[in-house]
SEFIZA-3560 file (N, C-alpha, C; in Angstrom, 3 decimals):
REM SEFIZA-3560
<numar><xx>17.924</xx><yy>32.602</yy><zz>-11.741</zz><atom>N</atom></numar>
<numar><xx>17.528</xx><yy>32.202</yy><zz>-13.106</zz><atom>CA</atom></numar>
<numar><xx>18.202</xx><yy>32.980</yy><zz>-14.055</zz><atom>C</atom></numar>
<numar><xx>18.545</xx><yy>32.466</yy><zz>-15.273</zz><atom>N</atom></numar>
<numar><xx>19.226</xx><yy>33.208</yy><zz>-16.221</zz><atom>CA</atom></numar>
<numar><xx>18.186</xx><yy>34.190</yy><zz>-17.132</zz><atom>C</atom></numar>
<numar><xx>18.740</xx><yy>35.312</yy><zz>-17.282</zz><atom>N</atom></numar>
<numar><xx>17.824</xx><yy>36.209</yy><zz>-18.075</zz><atom>CA</atom></numar>
<numar><xx>18.183</xx><yy>36.201</yy><zz>-19.538</zz><atom>C</atom></numar>
<numar><xx>17.135</xx><yy>36.495</yy><zz>-20.410</zz><atom>N</atom></numar>
<numar><xx>17.415</xx><yy>36.558</yy><zz>-21.747</zz><atom>CA</atom></numar>
<numar><xx>16.775</xx><yy>37.780</yy><zz>-22.316</zz><atom>C</atom></numar>
<numar><xx>17.441</xx><yy>38.318</yy><zz>-23.388</zz><atom>N</atom></numar>
<numar><xx>16.888</xx><yy>39.452</yy><zz>-24.073</zz><atom>CA</atom></numar>
<numar><xx>16.568</xx><yy>39.150</yy><zz>-25.477</zz><atom>C</atom></numar>
<numar><xx>15.461</xx><yy>39.626</yy><zz>-25.869</zz><atom>N</atom></numar>
<numar><xx>14.940</xx><yy>39.431</yy><zz>-27.357</zz><atom>CA</atom></numar>
<numar><xx>15.000</xx><yy>40.842</yy><zz>-27.896</zz><atom>C</atom></numar>
<numar><xx>15.432</xx><yy>40.782</yy><zz>-29.182</zz><atom>N</atom></numar>
<numar><xx>15.605</xx><yy>42.085</yy><zz>-30.008</zz><atom>CA</atom></numar>
<numar><xx>15.390</xx><yy>41.823</yy><zz>-31.522</zz><atom>C</atom></numar>
<numar><xx>15.201</xx><yy>42.678</yy><zz>-32.201</zz><atom>N</atom></numar>
<numar><xx>15.191</xx><yy>42.683</yy><zz>-33.686</zz><atom>CA</atom></numar>
<numar><xx>16.287</xx><yy>43.474</yy><zz>-34.257</zz><atom>C</atom></numar>
<numar><xx>17.172</xx><yy>42.947</yy><zz>-35.058</zz><atom>N</atom></numar>
<numar><xx>18.328</xx><yy>43.638</yy><zz>-35.602</zz><atom>CA</atom></numar>
<numar><xx>18.169</xx><yy>43.584</yy><zz>-37.094</zz><atom>C</atom></numar>
<numar><xx>17.994</xx><yy>44.647</yy><zz>-37.878</zz><atom>N</atom></numar>
<numar><xx>17.862</xx><yy>44.604</yy><zz>-39.199</zz><atom>CA</atom></numar>
<numar><xx>16.857</xx><yy>43.594</yy><zz>-39.848</zz><atom>C</atom></numar>
<numar><xx>15.701</xx><yy>43.502</yy><zz>-39.150</zz><atom>N</atom></numar>
<numar><xx>14.557</xx><yy>42.771</yy><zz>-39.535</zz><atom>CA</atom></numar>
<numar><xx>14.723</xx><yy>41.183</yy><zz>-39.055</zz><atom>C</atom></numar>
<numar><xx>15.775</xx><yy>40.880</yy><zz>-38.366</zz><atom>N</atom></numar>
<numar><xx>15.854</xx><yy>39.408</yy><zz>-37.792</zz><atom>CA</atom></numar>
<numar><xx>15.700</xx><yy>39.585</yy><zz>-36.251</zz><atom>C</atom></numar>
<numar><xx>14.807</xx><yy>38.635</yy><zz>-35.736</zz><atom>N</atom></numar>
<numar><xx>14.601</xx><yy>38.687</yy><zz>-34.407</zz><atom>CA</atom></numar>
<numar><xx>15.555</xx><yy>37.618</yy><zz>-33.809</zz><atom>C</atom></numar>
<numar><xx>16.216</xx><yy>38.000</yy><zz>-32.666</zz><atom>N</atom></numar>
<numar><xx>17.111</xx><yy>37.134</yy><zz>-31.969</zz><atom>CA</atom></numar>
<numar><xx>16.910</xx><yy>37.291</yy><zz>-30.487</zz><atom>C</atom></numar>
<numar><xx>17.487</xx><yy>36.193</yy><zz>-29.811</zz><atom>N</atom></numar>
<numar><xx>17.336</xx><yy>36.117</yy><zz>-28.289</zz><atom>CA</atom></numar>
<numar><xx>18.876</xx><yy>35.753</yy><zz>-27.824</zz><atom>C</atom></numar>
<numar><xx>19.088</xx><yy>36.422</yy><zz>-26.835</zz><atom>N</atom></numar>
<numar><xx>20.551</xx><yy>36.204</yy><zz>-26.262</zz><atom>CA</atom></numar>
<numar><xx>20.456</xx><yy>36.092</yy><zz>-24.801</zz><atom>C</atom></numar>
<numar><xx>21.512</xx><yy>35.549</yy><zz>-24.166</zz><atom>N</atom></numar>
<numar><xx>21.583</xx><yy>35.452</yy><zz>-22.722</zz><atom>CA</atom></numar>
<numar><xx>22.060</xx><yy>36.785</yy><zz>-22.211</zz><atom>C</atom></numar>
<numar><xx>21.591</xx><yy>36.994</yy><zz>-21.041</zz><atom>N</atom></numar>
<numar><xx>21.947</xx><yy>38.473</yy><zz>-20.272</zz><atom>CA</atom></numar>
<numar><xx>22.381</xx><yy>38.296</yy><zz>-18.946</zz><atom>C</atom></numar>
<numar><xx>23.390</xx><yy>38.887</yy><zz>-18.503</zz><atom>N</atom></numar>
<numar><xx>23.899</xx><yy>38.872</yy><zz>-17.219</zz><atom>CA</atom></numar>
<numar><xx>24.360</xx><yy>40.249</yy><zz>-16.870</zz><atom>C</atom></numar>
<numar><xx>23.989</xx><yy>40.738</yy><zz>-15.668</zz><atom>N</atom></numar>
<numar><xx>24.392</xx><yy>42.071</yy><zz>-15.051</zz><atom>CA</atom></numar>
<numar><xx>25.995</xx><yy>41.985</yy><zz>-14.789</zz><atom>C</atom></numar>
<numar><xx>26.574</xx><yy>40.954</yy><zz>-14.741</zz><atom>N</atom></numar>
<numar><xx>27.983</xx><yy>40.747</yy><zz>-14.408</zz><atom>CA</atom></numar>
<numar><xx>28.784</xx><yy>41.247</yy><zz>-15.748</zz><atom>C</atom></numar>
<numar><xx>28.155</xx><yy>40.914</yy><zz>-16.768</zz><atom>N</atom></numar>
<numar><xx>28.986</xx><yy>41.372</yy><zz>-18.100</zz><atom>CA</atom></numar>
<numar><xx>28.588</xx><yy>42.672</yy><zz>-18.657</zz><atom>C</atom></numar>
<numar><xx>27.348</xx><yy>43.218</yy><zz>-18.447</zz><atom>N</atom></numar>
<numar><xx>26.643</xx><yy>44.351</yy><zz>-19.241</zz><atom>CA</atom></numar>
<numar><xx>26.042</xx><yy>45.144</yy><zz>-18.218</zz><atom>C</atom></numar>
<numar><xx>26.181</xx><yy>46.499</yy><zz>-18.571</zz><atom>N</atom></numar>
<numar><xx>25.556</xx><yy>47.557</yy><zz>-17.772</zz><atom>CA</atom></numar>
<numar><xx>23.984</xx><yy>47.529</yy><zz>-17.879</zz><atom>C</atom></numar>
<numar><xx>23.576</xx><yy>47.174</yy><zz>-19.152</zz><atom>N</atom></numar>
<numar><xx>22.135</xx><yy>47.209</yy><zz>-19.506</zz><atom>CA</atom></numar>
<numar><xx>21.931</xx><yy>46.292</yy><zz>-20.725</zz><atom>C</atom></numar>
<numar><xx>20.669</xx><yy>46.142</yy><zz>-21.084</zz><atom>N</atom></numar>
<numar><xx>20.311</xx><yy>45.309</yy><zz>-22.218</zz><atom>CA</atom></numar>
<numar><xx>20.787</xx><yy>45.883</yy><zz>-23.609</zz><atom>C</atom></numar>
<numar><xx>20.901</xx><yy>47.157</yy><zz>-23.656</zz><atom>N</atom></numar>
<numar><xx>21.179</xx><yy>47.745</yy><zz>-24.766</zz><atom>CA</atom></numar>
<numar><xx>22.787</xx><yy>47.461</yy><zz>-25.166</zz><atom>C</atom></numar>
<numar><xx>23.626</xx><yy>47.503</yy><zz>-24.123</zz><atom>N</atom></numar>
<numar><xx>24.953</xx><yy>47.284</yy><zz>-24.317</zz><atom>CA</atom></numar>
<numar><xx>25.125</xx><yy>45.672</yy><zz>-24.753</zz><atom>C</atom></numar>
<numar><xx>24.252</xx><yy>44.920</yy><zz>-24.069</zz><atom>N</atom></numar>
<numar><xx>24.359</xx><yy>43.436</yy><zz>-24.375</zz><atom>CA</atom></numar>
<numar><xx>24.065</xx><yy>43.201</yy><zz>-25.942</zz><atom>C</atom></numar>
<numar><xx>22.993</xx><yy>43.707</yy><zz>-26.375</zz><atom>N</atom></numar>
<numar><xx>22.671</xx><yy>43.554</yy><zz>-27.745</zz><atom>CA</atom></numar>
<numar><xx>23.709</xx><yy>44.165</yy><zz>-28.691</zz><atom>C</atom></numar>
<numar><xx>24.302</xx><yy>45.337</yy><zz>-28.303</zz><atom>N</atom></numar>
<numar><xx>25.326</xx><yy>45.897</yy><zz>-29.242</zz><atom>CA</atom></numar>
<numar><xx>26.480</xx><yy>44.967</yy><zz>-29.303</zz><atom>C</atom></numar>
<numar><xx>26.967</xx><yy>44.459</yy><zz>-28.200</zz><atom>N</atom></numar>
<numar><xx>27.970</xx><yy>43.481</yy><zz>-28.201</zz><atom>CA</atom></numar>
<numar><xx>27.742</xx><yy>42.214</yy><zz>-29.027</zz><atom>C</atom></numar>
<numar><xx>26.380</xx><yy>41.712</yy><zz>-29.055</zz><atom>N</atom></numar>
<numar><xx>26.190</xx><yy>40.530</yy><zz>-29.707</zz><atom>CA</atom></numar>
<numar><xx>26.291</xx><yy>40.655</yy><zz>-31.221</zz><atom>C</atom></numar>
<numar><xx>26.075</xx><yy>41.918</yy><zz>-31.568</zz><atom>N</atom></numar>
<numar><xx>26.084</xx><yy>42.306</yy><zz>-33.147</zz><atom>CA</atom></numar>
<numar><xx>27.372</xx><yy>42.938</yy><zz>-33.378</zz><atom>C</atom></numar>
<numar><xx>28.360</xx><yy>42.992</yy><zz>-32.535</zz><atom>N</atom></numar>
<numar><xx>29.708</xx><yy>43.605</yy><zz>-32.788</zz><atom>CA</atom></numar>
<numar><xx>29.712</xx><yy>45.027</yy><zz>-33.075</zz><atom>C</atom></numar>
<numar><xx>28.791</xx><yy>45.791</yy><zz>-32.298</zz><atom>N</atom></numar>
<numar><xx>28.916</xx><yy>47.269</yy><zz>-32.545</zz><atom>CA</atom></numar>
<numar><xx>29.619</xx><yy>47.863</yy><zz>-31.500</zz><atom>C</atom></numar>
<numar><xx>30.615</xx><yy>48.808</yy><zz>-31.885</zz><atom>N</atom></numar>
<numar><xx>31.425</xx><yy>49.495</yy><zz>-30.904</zz><atom>CA</atom></numar>
<numar><xx>30.636</xx><yy>50.713</yy><zz>-30.247</zz><atom>C</atom></numar>
<numar><xx>30.465</xx><yy>50.742</yy><zz>-28.928</zz><atom>N</atom></numar>
<numar><xx>29.534</xx><yy>51.801</yy><zz>-28.502</zz><atom>CA</atom></numar>
<numar><xx>30.494</xx><yy>52.908</yy><zz>-27.799</zz><atom>C</atom></numar>
<numar><xx>31.774</xx><yy>53.020</yy><zz>-28.137</zz><atom>N</atom></numar>
<numar><xx>32.644</xx><yy>54.043</yy><zz>-27.368</zz><atom>CA</atom></numar>
<numar><xx>32.146</xx><yy>55.437</yy><zz>-27.666</zz><atom>C</atom></numar>
<numar><xx>31.850</xx><yy>55.902</yy><zz>-28.897</zz><atom>N</atom></numar>
<numar><xx>31.515</xx><yy>57.110</yy><zz>-29.208</zz><atom>CA</atom></numar>
<numar><xx>29.991</xx><yy>57.467</yy><zz>-28.653</zz><atom>C</atom></numar>
<numar><xx>29.247</xx><yy>56.420</yy><zz>-28.826</zz><atom>N</atom></numar>
<numar><xx>27.903</xx><yy>56.533</yy><zz>-28.269</zz><atom>CA</atom></numar>
<numar><xx>27.785</xx><yy>56.763</yy><zz>-26.774</zz><atom>C</atom></numar>
<numar><xx>28.544</xx><yy>55.955</yy><zz>-26.037</zz><atom>N</atom></numar>
<numar><xx>28.594</xx><yy>56.272</yy><zz>-24.665</zz><atom>CA</atom></numar>
<numar><xx>29.092</xx><yy>57.567</yy><zz>-24.083</zz><atom>C</atom></numar>
<numar><xx>30.239</xx><yy>58.069</yy><zz>-25.008</zz><atom>N</atom></numar>
<numar><xx>30.661</xx><yy>59.349</yy><zz>-24.596</zz><atom>CA</atom></numar>
<numar><xx>29.542</xx><yy>60.489</yy><zz>-24.863</zz><atom>C</atom></numar>
<numar><xx>28.820</xx><yy>60.314</yy><zz>-25.942</zz><atom>N</atom></numar>
<numar><xx>27.791</xx><yy>61.254</yy><zz>-26.235</zz><atom>CA</atom></numar>
<numar><xx>26.667</xx><yy>61.108</yy><zz>-25.215</zz><atom>C</atom></numar>
<numar><xx>26.414</xx><yy>59.977</yy><zz>-24.932</zz><atom>N</atom></numar>
<numar><xx>25.167</xx><yy>59.715</yy><zz>-23.957</zz><atom>CA</atom></numar>
<numar><xx>25.656</xx><yy>60.397</yy><zz>-22.685</zz><atom>C</atom></numar>
<numar><xx>26.901</xx><yy>60.368</yy><zz>-22.149</zz><atom>N</atom></numar>
<numar><xx>27.328</xx><yy>61.001</yy><zz>-21.015</zz><atom>CA</atom></numar>
<numar><xx>27.220</xx><yy>62.573</yy><zz>-21.022</zz><atom>C</atom></numar>
<numar><xx>27.468</xx><yy>63.037</yy><zz>-22.267</zz><atom>N</atom></numar>
<numar><xx>27.323</xx><yy>64.539</yy><zz>-22.457</zz><atom>CA</atom></numar>
<numar><xx>25.831</xx><yy>64.888</yy><zz>-22.463</zz><atom>C</atom></numar>
<numar><xx>25.023</xx><yy>64.122</yy><zz>-23.003</zz><atom>N</atom></numar>
<numar><xx>23.512</xx><yy>64.376</yy><zz>-22.949</zz><atom>CA</atom></numar>
<numar><xx>23.085</xx><yy>64.382</yy><zz>-21.461</zz><atom>C</atom></numar>
<numar><xx>23.575</xx><yy>63.370</yy><zz>-20.650</zz><atom>N</atom></numar>
<numar><xx>23.226</xx><yy>63.276</yy><zz>-19.229</zz><atom>CA</atom></numar>
<numar><xx>23.624</xx><yy>64.613</yy><zz>-18.527</zz><atom>C</atom></numar>
<numar><xx>24.773</xx><yy>64.977</yy><zz>-18.735</zz><atom>N</atom></numar>
<numar><xx>25.331</xx><yy>66.164</yy><zz>-17.983</zz><atom>CA</atom></numar>
<numar><xx>24.667</xx><yy>67.401</yy><zz>-18.426</zz><atom>C</atom></numar>
<numar><xx>24.147</xx><yy>67.606</yy><zz>-19.666</zz><atom>N</atom></numar>
<numar><xx>23.448</xx><yy>68.875</yy><zz>-19.938</zz><atom>CA</atom></numar>
<numar><xx>21.960</xx><yy>68.746</yy><zz>-19.941</zz><atom>C</atom></numar>
<numar><xx>21.236</xx><yy>67.543</yy><zz>-19.641</zz><atom>N</atom></numar>
<numar><xx>19.831</xx><yy>67.608</yy><zz>-19.393</zz><atom>CA</atom></numar>
<numar><xx>19.471</xx><yy>67.634</yy><zz>-17.927</zz><atom>C</atom></numar>
<numar><xx>18.295</xx><yy>67.972</yy><zz>-17.599</zz><atom>N</atom></numar>
<numar><xx>17.782</xx><yy>67.995</yy><zz>-16.157</zz><atom>CA</atom></numar>
<numar><xx>17.598</xx><yy>66.507</yy><zz>-16.002</zz><atom>C</atom></numar>
<numar><xx>17.889</xx><yy>66.151</yy><zz>-14.683</zz><atom>N</atom></numar>
<numar><xx>17.635</xx><yy>64.838</yy><zz>-14.272</zz><atom>CA</atom></numar>
<numar><xx>16.171</xx><yy>64.605</yy><zz>-14.278</zz><atom>C</atom></numar>
<numar><xx>15.789</xx><yy>63.304</yy><zz>-14.798</zz><atom>N</atom></numar>
<numar><xx>14.355</xx><yy>62.960</yy><zz>-14.924</zz><atom>CA</atom></numar>
<numar><xx>13.738</xx><yy>63.599</yy><zz>-16.164</zz><atom>C</atom></numar>
<numar><xx>14.579</xx><yy>64.264</yy><zz>-17.025</zz><atom>N</atom></numar>
<numar><xx>13.887</xx><yy>64.914</yy><zz>-18.313</zz><atom>CA</atom></numar>
<numar><xx>13.836</xx><yy>63.953</yy><zz>-19.395</zz><atom>C</atom></numar>
<numar><xx>14.163</xx><yy>62.657</yy><zz>-19.255</zz><atom>N</atom></numar>
<numar><xx>14.040</xx><yy>61.649</yy><zz>-20.255</zz><atom>CA</atom></numar>
<numar><xx>14.910</xx><yy>61.866</yy><zz>-21.574</zz><atom>C</atom></numar>
<numar><xx>15.858</xx><yy>62.695</yy><zz>-21.468</zz><atom>N</atom></numar>
<numar><xx>16.628</xx><yy>63.102</yy><zz>-22.645</zz><atom>CA</atom></numar>
<numar><xx>17.598</xx><yy>61.801</yy><zz>-22.863</zz><atom>C</atom></numar>
<numar><xx>18.100</xx><yy>61.172</yy><zz>-21.817</zz><atom>N</atom></numar>
<numar><xx>19.076</xx><yy>59.960</yy><zz>-22.019</zz><atom>CA</atom></numar>
<numar><xx>18.243</xx><yy>58.930</yy><zz>-22.746</zz><atom>C</atom></numar>
<numar><xx>17.105</xx><yy>58.742</yy><zz>-22.096</zz><atom>N</atom></numar>
<numar><xx>16.270</xx><yy>57.470</yy><zz>-22.655</zz><atom>CA</atom></numar>
<numar><xx>16.042</xx><yy>57.765</yy><zz>-24.053</zz><atom>C</atom></numar>
<numar><xx>15.481</xx><yy>58.920</yy><zz>-24.405</zz><atom>N</atom></numar>
<numar><xx>15.124</xx><yy>59.252</yy><zz>-25.793</zz><atom>CA</atom></numar>
<numar><xx>16.310</xx><yy>59.169</yy><zz>-26.846</zz><atom>C</atom></numar>
<numar><xx>17.583</xx><yy>59.729</yy><zz>-26.260</zz><atom>N</atom></numar>
<numar><xx>18.716</xx><yy>59.523</yy><zz>-27.090</zz><atom>CA</atom></numar>
<numar><xx>19.149</xx><yy>58.218</yy><zz>-27.366</zz><atom>C</atom></numar>
<numar><xx>19.020</xx><yy>57.247</yy><zz>-26.450</zz><atom>N</atom></numar>
<numar><xx>19.424</xx><yy>55.940</yy><zz>-26.509</zz><atom>CA</atom></numar>
<numar><xx>18.564</xx><yy>55.168</yy><zz>-27.508</zz><atom>C</atom></numar>
<numar><xx>17.193</xx><yy>55.466</yy><zz>-27.334</zz><atom>N</atom></numar>
<numar><xx>16.267</xx><yy>54.789</yy><zz>-28.311</zz><atom>CA</atom></numar>
<numar><xx>16.458</xx><yy>55.222</yy><zz>-29.687</zz><atom>C</atom></numar>
<numar><xx>16.626</xx><yy>56.604</yy><zz>-29.898</zz><atom>N</atom></numar>
<numar><xx>16.842</xx><yy>56.959</yy><zz>-31.377</zz><atom>CA</atom></numar>
<numar><xx>18.049</xx><yy>56.520</yy><zz>-31.898</zz><atom>C</atom></numar>
<numar><xx>19.197</xx><yy>56.567</yy><zz>-31.169</zz><atom>N</atom></numar>
<numar><xx>20.381</xx><yy>56.019</yy><zz>-31.671</zz><atom>CA</atom></numar>
<numar><xx>20.465</xx><yy>54.486</yy><zz>-31.974</zz><atom>C</atom></numar>
<numar><xx>19.800</xx><yy>53.774</yy><zz>-31.011</zz><atom>N</atom></numar>
<numar><xx>19.708</xx><yy>52.183</yy><zz>-31.365</zz><atom>CA</atom></numar>
<numar><xx>18.866</xx><yy>51.972</yy><zz>-32.470</zz><atom>C</atom></numar>
<numar><xx>17.781</xx><yy>52.866</yy><zz>-32.757</zz><atom>N</atom></numar>
<numar><xx>16.924</xx><yy>52.593</yy><zz>-33.916</zz><atom>CA</atom></numar>
<numar><xx>17.877</xx><yy>52.969</yy><zz>-35.183</zz><atom>C</atom></numar>
<numar><xx>18.711</xx><yy>53.927</yy><zz>-35.077</zz><atom>N</atom></numar>
<numar><xx>19.711</xx><yy>54.358</yy><zz>-36.221</zz><atom>CA</atom></numar>
<numar><xx>20.699</xx><yy>53.122</yy><zz>-36.441</zz><atom>C</atom></numar>
<numar><xx>20.992</xx><yy>52.467</yy><zz>-35.441</zz><atom>N</atom></numar>
<numar><xx>22.000</xx><yy>51.283</yy><zz>-35.591</zz><atom>CA</atom></numar>
<numar><xx>21.272</xx><yy>50.148</yy><zz>-36.270</zz><atom>C</atom></numar>
<numar><xx>20.003</xx><yy>50.114</yy><zz>-36.168</zz><atom>N</atom></numar>
<numar><xx>19.164</xx><yy>49.009</yy><zz>-36.825</zz><atom>CA</atom></numar>
<numar><xx>18.373</xx><yy>48.131</yy><zz>-35.810</zz><atom>C</atom></numar>
<numar><xx>18.392</xx><yy>48.542</yy><zz>-34.447</zz><atom>N</atom></numar>
<numar><xx>17.793</xx><yy>47.712</yy><zz>-33.443</zz><atom>CA</atom></numar>
<numar><xx>16.295</xx><yy>48.229</yy><zz>-33.325</zz><atom>C</atom></numar>
<numar><xx>15.410</xx><yy>47.160</yy><zz>-32.927</zz><atom>N</atom></numar>
<numar><xx>14.131</xx><yy>47.609</yy><zz>-32.516</zz><atom>CA</atom></numar>
<numar><xx>13.640</xx><yy>46.484</yy><zz>-31.616</zz><atom>C</atom></numar>
<numar><xx>12.650</xx><yy>46.799</yy><zz>-30.866</zz><atom>N</atom></numar>
<numar><xx>11.756</xx><yy>45.881</yy><zz>-29.955</zz><atom>CA</atom></numar>
<numar><xx>12.830</xx><yy>45.168</yy><zz>-28.977</zz><atom>C</atom></numar>
<numar><xx>13.634</xx><yy>45.944</yy><zz>-28.217</zz><atom>N</atom></numar>
<numar><xx>14.596</xx><yy>45.298</yy><zz>-27.377</zz><atom>CA</atom></numar>
<numar><xx>13.919</xx><yy>45.189</yy><zz>-25.922</zz><atom>C</atom></numar>
<numar><xx>13.827</xx><yy>44.009</yy><zz>-25.470</zz><atom>N</atom></numar>
<numar><xx>13.232</xx><yy>43.709</yy><zz>-24.148</zz><atom>CA</atom></numar>
<numar><xx>13.722</xx><yy>42.389</yy><zz>-23.541</zz><atom>C</atom></numar>
<numar><xx>13.508</xx><yy>42.377</yy><zz>-22.222</zz><atom>N</atom></numar>
<numar><xx>13.793</xx><yy>41.243</yy><zz>-21.387</zz><atom>CA</atom></numar>
<numar><xx>12.679</xx><yy>40.126</yy><zz>-21.813</zz><atom>C</atom></numar>
<numar><xx>13.012</xx><yy>38.874</yy><zz>-21.713</zz><atom>N</atom></numar>
<numar><xx>12.044</xx><yy>37.774</yy><zz>-22.053</zz><atom>CA</atom></numar>
<numar><xx>11.479</xx><yy>37.451</yy><zz>-20.732</zz><atom>C</atom></numar>
<numar><xx>10.250</xx><yy>37.427</yy><zz>-20.519</zz><atom>N</atom></numar>
<numar><xx>9.496</xx><yy>37.015</yy><zz>-19.207</zz><atom>CA</atom></numar>
<numar><xx>9.875</xx><yy>35.548</yy><zz>-18.986</zz><atom>C</atom></numar>
<numar><xx>9.875</xx><yy>35.251</yy><zz>-17.766</zz><atom>N</atom></numar>
<numar><xx>10.143</xx><yy>33.905</yy><zz>-17.374</zz><atom>CA</atom></numar>
<numar><xx>9.122</xx><yy>32.789</yy><zz>-17.942</zz><atom>C</atom></numar>
<numar><xx>7.843</xx><yy>33.249</yy><zz>-17.767</zz><atom>N</atom></numar>
<numar><xx>6.705</xx><yy>32.511</yy><zz>-18.402</zz><atom>CA</atom></numar>
<numar><xx>5.886</xx><yy>33.327</yy><zz>-19.321</zz><atom>C</atom></numar>
<numar><xx>6.189</xx><yy>33.199</yy><zz>-20.609</zz><atom>N</atom></numar>
<numar><xx>5.425</xx><yy>33.767</yy><zz>-21.667</zz><atom>CA</atom></numar>
<numar><xx>3.988</xx><yy>33.392</yy><zz>-21.640</zz><atom>C</atom></numar>
<numar><xx>3.061</xx><yy>34.436</yy><zz>-21.729</zz><atom>N</atom></numar>
<numar><xx>1.646</xx><yy>33.983</yy><zz>-21.607</zz><atom>CA</atom></numar>
<numar><xx>1.273</xx><yy>33.235</yy><zz>-22.908</zz><atom>C</atom></numar>
<numar><xx>0.471</xx><yy>32.192</yy><zz>-22.754</zz><atom>N</atom></numar>
<numar><xx>0.161</xx><yy>31.558</yy><zz>-24.000</zz><atom>CA</atom></numar>
<numar><xx>-1.129</xx><yy>32.149</yy><zz>-24.559</zz><atom>C</atom></numar>
<numar><xx>-1.257</xx><yy>32.285</yy><zz>-25.825</zz><atom>N</atom></numar>
<numar><xx>-2.455</xx><yy>32.909</yy><zz>-26.516</zz><atom>CA</atom></numar>
<numar><xx>-3.544</xx><yy>31.800</yy><zz>-26.833</zz><atom>C</atom></numar>
//
């Protein structure tokens, strides 16, 4: 079944198709959808990974803060069956 990612970019909520064949993770997918070049970000993220302890959550926090700075928020996979309210 096809996966979808929902995210908010600069105040607008959007949904895109997602495939692990094309993207490493959902953050790379949403950046590509908005035309953001992640070359420098990925290099810095790799440096953070090399200097932090494994499991210290430094990488995850770095990614979260940087994507918020890019204008993204609320990035998540869409569940197959959204619960009805």
